[in-house]
N, C-alpha and C positions, 0 to 999 in steps of 0.2 A: 874117822875116829869118833867114837861115841862118847858123850859126856859121862863122867864118872861119879860126880857128886850131885846132890840135890841142888846145890847152889848153881852149878853149871847148867843144869836142866832149866831152872827158873830163869837164869840169864838168857838162855837160848829162846825160851818162850817169850820173854820180854822183847827181845830183838825181833822175833817174828811178828809180834803184835805191833811194834813200831813200824816195821816195813809195811804191814797190812794197812795201818792207818795212813801212812804216807801215800801209798798207792791209791787206796779206795777213797780217801777224803780230800786228796789234793791233786795228784797226778791225773787220775781218771776224769774228774770234772773238768780240769783244764784241757785235756785232750778232747773231750766231748764238745766243749764250747768251741774250740778251734775247728774241729771237724764240721760241726753243724753250721758254724758261721760261714764257712767256705761254701756251704750249700744253700745259703740265703736265709737262714733262721736268725731272727733278731732276738737278742737276749735282754732280760730285765736288768742285769747287772753287767758291768764291764769285766769283772773278775769273779769267778765262783768263790763264795765264802765257805770255807770248810765247816762242817757240822751243822750249820743253820741254813745255809743256802739263802734263798730269797724269801724265806718264811717269816722273818722278823716283822716286816711291815704288814704282811698279811695277818699275822696273829694280833698285832696291835689294833688293826682296823676291826677285827672280829670282836675283840674285847670292848672297844669303844662303842661300836654300833652292830650288835649281833643280828639285826634284822635287815641289813643292807646287802646288795650284791657286790661283794668286795673285789672280785677279780676285775670286773668292768671298771670300778673306780680306780684301781691301781693302774689299769691299762690307760685310762683317760689321763691320769696324772703323769704317767711316764711318756706316752706317745701322742697325746692330744686326741683329737677325734678320729684320726686315721690309724686304726689298728693294723699292724703288719699281718700278712697272711699266716705266718707261723711264728709263734713266740716261745722261746725256751725259758723255763724257770727251773732253778735248782731247789729241790726239797731235801730234807735229811735222808730220805730213802733213795734219792737219785734225780735224774733229769726228767722233767715233764715237758712235753711238747704240746702246746695248745694250738690247735689248728682252727683258723677263722676264715678259711677260703674254701669254697666248694670244689675248686679245681684240685687242690691238694688232697681232699677226701676222695675225689674221683681217682687220682693216681694211686692212693694207698689201697683202696678197697677193690679197684678193678685192675689196674695195670700191674701193681706190685703185690697182689693178694697172696701169692705163693710164699713170699718172704716176710710178709707182715704178720707179726704175732701180737696177741693181746697180752697186756701186762697183768700179772697175777695180783700185784698190789692194788691196782685200780679195780680189778674184779672183786676183790675182797671188800673194798670200800663201798661199791655201788651195787653189788649183786642182790642185796635184799630189796632194792628199789626196782630192779629189772631182772627178775629171777631167771626166766628162761629166754632171755633176749638174744637176738641174733648178734648183738655186739660182742657177747662173750663166747659165742660158738667158735670152736676151732675149725679151721678151713678143711682139715682132714675128716671131719665128722660127715657121715653120709647125708644127714639132713640139712647141711649148711647150704649147698648149692641150690636146691629147690627153693628154700626159704629166701635166699638172697635174690633169686630170680624174680620172686613175687613182689619184692619191694624195690627193686633196682630203678624202676621208672620214676619213683618219688624223689630220687636223689640225683637226677640229671642237673647239671650246672644251671641250665636255663630256668629250671623250676625253683632252685634254691636262691636265686638272686632277687 
């Protein structure tokens, strides 16, 4: 049955918006944290905060000291000197996985290369710094495999330690 009045259409749109917010800002982050925690990812917060994520402390540190390396300071404060190999942080746009272990990178770029996709948000943030970088090349691109083969030896785990 279709809505017959403008009021019913507006009410239906409001209900759809509330369902979207509930799913996208609450249920999805909780599910992602549960799923990645089971796979060994350590998270900055015990519960994902809707709308702001883990950015509040990060933003306060940037305002107080804009010339400092803030992620390293937050990691040291949260985890001490031993940073976990993979850390999950929630930002307003979604989940960010920060990888600090060369073995994880080896798995992502070599073993699981066919299913690993580059995120468009990160590409838009950093593409002006690394314009035609291999980091942003899609795996299906014909120039990707020869370029990756040229630099693969530099990323062996023994050389990165």
